[in-house]
C-alpha positions as CSV (number, residue, x, y, z in Angstrom):
1,X,-17.7,-4.9,-24.9
2,X,-14.6,-6.4,-23.3
3,X,-12.7,-4.5,-20.7
4,X,-9.1,-3.9,-21.4
5,X,-8.1,-2.9,-17.8
6,X,-8.0,-4.8,-14.5
7,X,-11.2,-4.1,-12.8
8,X,-11.1,-2.3,-9.5
9,X,-12.6,-5.5,-7.7
10,X,-9.5,-7.4,-8.7
11,X,-7.1,-4.7,-7.5
12,X,-9.0,-4.6,-4.0
13,X,-8.9,-8.5,-3.9
14,X,-5.2,-8.2,-4.4
15,X,-4.9,-5.4,-1.9
16,X,-6.7,-7.5,0.7
17,X,-4.6,-10.6,0.0
18,X,-1.3,-8.5,0.4
19,X,-2.7,-7.0,3.7
20,X,-3.3,-10.6,5.1
21,X,0.2,-11.4,4.0
22,X,1.5,-8.4,5.9
23,X,-0.2,-9.9,9.0
24,X,1.6,-13.2,8.3
25,X,4.9,-11.4,8.1
26,X,4.1,-9.5,11.2
27,X,3.3,-12.6,13.1
28,X,6.5,-14.3,12.1
29,X,8.7,-11.4,12.9
30,X,9.7,-10.7,9.2
31,X,9.1,-6.9,9.8
32,X,10.7,-5.4,6.7
33,X,8.5,-7.6,4.6
34,X,5.4,-6.6,6.7
35,X,6.1,-3.1,5.7
36,X,6.7,-4.0,2.1
37,X,3.4,-5.8,1.9
38,X,1.6,-2.9,3.7
39,X,2.9,-0.6,1.0
40,X,1.9,-3.0,-1.8
41,X,-1.6,-3.3,-0.3
42,X,-2.1,0.5,-0.4
43,X,-0.6,0.7,-3.9
44,X,-3.0,-1.9,-5.2
45,X,-6.1,-0.2,-3.4
46,X,-5.1,3.0,-5.0
47,X,-4.7,1.4,-8.5
48,X,-8.2,0.0,-8.0
49,X,-9.6,3.4,-7.3
50,X,-7.7,4.6,-10.5
51,X,-9.2,1.9,-12.6
52,X,-12.6,2.6,-11.3
53,X,-12.4,6.2,-11.8
54,X,-10.6,6.4,-15.1
55,X,-11.6,3.1,-16.7
56,X,-8.0,2.4,-17.5
57,X,-4.9,0.8,-16.1
58,X,-2.8,2.9,-13.8
59,X,0.9,3.7,-14.5
60,X,3.5,1.0,-13.5
61,X,4.7,2.9,-10.6
62,X,5.1,2.2,-6.8
63,X,4.9,5.9,-5.8
64,X,1.6,6.3,-3.9
65,X,1.5,10.1,-4.2
66,X,2.1,9.9,-8.0
67,X,-0.8,7.4,-8.3
68,X,-3.1,9.9,-6.5
69,X,-1.8,12.9,-8.6
70,X,-2.5,11.1,-11.9
71,X,-6.2,10.6,-10.9
72,X,-6.4,13.9,-9.0
73,X,-7.5,12.0,-5.8
74,X,-7.2,13.8,-2.5
75,X,-6.2,11.9,0.6
76,X,-7.1,13.4,4.1
77,X,-4.3,14.8,6.1
78,X,-4.0,12.1,8.7
79,X,-3.7,9.5,6.0
80,X,-1.6,11.6,3.8
81,X,1.1,11.9,6.5
82,X,1.1,8.2,6.9
83,X,1.2,7.5,3.3
84,X,4.2,9.8,2.8
85,X,6.0,7.8,5.4
86,X,4.9,4.5,3.8
87,X,6.0,5.8,0.5
88,X,9.4,6.7,1.9
89,X,9.8,3.3,3.3
90,X,9.1,1.5,0.1
91,X,12.5,1.6,-1.6
92,X,14.5,0.6,1.5
93,X,12.3,-2.4,2.4
94,X,12.4,-3.6,-1.4
95,X,16.1,-3.1,-1.9
96,X,17.9,-2.8,1.5
97,X,21.5,-1.3,1.4
98,X,22.3,-3.4,4.5
99,X,19.9,-6.0,5.6
100,X,21.1,-6.1,9.1
101,X,20.8,-2.4,9.6
102,X,17.2,-2.3,8.2
103,X,16.2,-5.3,10.3
104,X,17.5,-3.7,13.4
105,X,15.5,-0.4,12.7
106,X,12.2,-2.0,12.4
107,X,11.2,-3.8,15.6
108,X,7.8,-5.1,16.4
109,X,6.3,-1.9,17.9
110,X,7.2,0.4,15.0
111,X,6.1,-2.3,12.4
112,X,2.7,-3.0,14.3
113,X,2.0,0.7,14.3
114,X,2.6,0.8,10.6
115,X,0.4,-2.3,10.0
116,X,-2.5,-0.8,12.0
117,X,-2.1,2.5,10.1
118,X,-2.2,0.6,6.9
119,X,-5.4,-1.2,7.9
120,X,-7.1,2.2,8.7
121,X,-6.1,3.6,5.4
122,X,-7.1,0.5,3.4
123,X,-10.6,0.6,5.1
124,X,-10.9,4.4,4.2
125,X,-9.9,3.6,0.6
126,X,-12.6,0.8,0.4
127,X,-15.3,3.0,1.7
128,X,-14.3,5.9,-0.7
129,X,-14.1,3.5,-3.7
130,X,-17.9,2.4,-2.9
């Protein structure tokens, strides 16, 4: 029997790859792309859990909370607050209104905090997925 959805292992492989890319962007001072890749990493991890849990492909959405709602997946409070913030940063880092303004808002200290929190959430999602 063939599987007609992307397996959760593939989603998590891509989530890891994107997280490593986030680190490369952090190391080179490309902070808005660090945040973009952090969001993408969590998005793919959630889609991996979705695929494992529901045995189908998730919706083509970038909204982290919507992915969780679709599969009735609860995120603990400390991670939920961070995920809400990361979700809100998704559109501005993908499609900045004014690049210079956005670049000036995300300095290394702010971006490093987001990167570290992404790593914590990604580890939790992997543990949860089993």
